C-alpha positions, 0 to 999 in steps of 0.5 A: 972145961971152959964156960962162957960167962955172960952178963945178962944185962949186956944181952939186950939187942938194940938193932938187928938185920939180915943180909943175904948171908949173915944175921947181925945184931947190935947189942946195948953195949955196942957189941956187934954179933954176926952169925951165918944165916945158914945156921938158921934154915927158916931164915935162910929160906925166907924172903928178904922182907920176912927176914928183916921184919924182926921184933926185939926182946930183952934177950932175943929176936922174933920173926912174926911172919915165920914164927921164929925166935932166937936167943942172944945167948944161943947165938953167942954159944954158937948154937945152930939148927941140928939140920943146918948145913954150910952152903958148900955141903948143902950144894952136894 
């Protein structure tokens, strides 16, 4: 079994933004983390202004307009909403 070892002091986000298809987070050590926006249906359904009003915390992100929180660790582990569907599958 493989486990992901994460140094907690490197998880701090310093910048985050959303495009139409991705959530992009820059971490304190310069790593850029990109996850597809469809993983997070509340963000995908939000307006551009709502999804780009992001508050940073030492280990995650908060969207005050959406009352949504994501942890950097969860993003690194590939955790997505249980009901999240890829765009092609959602269109069916």
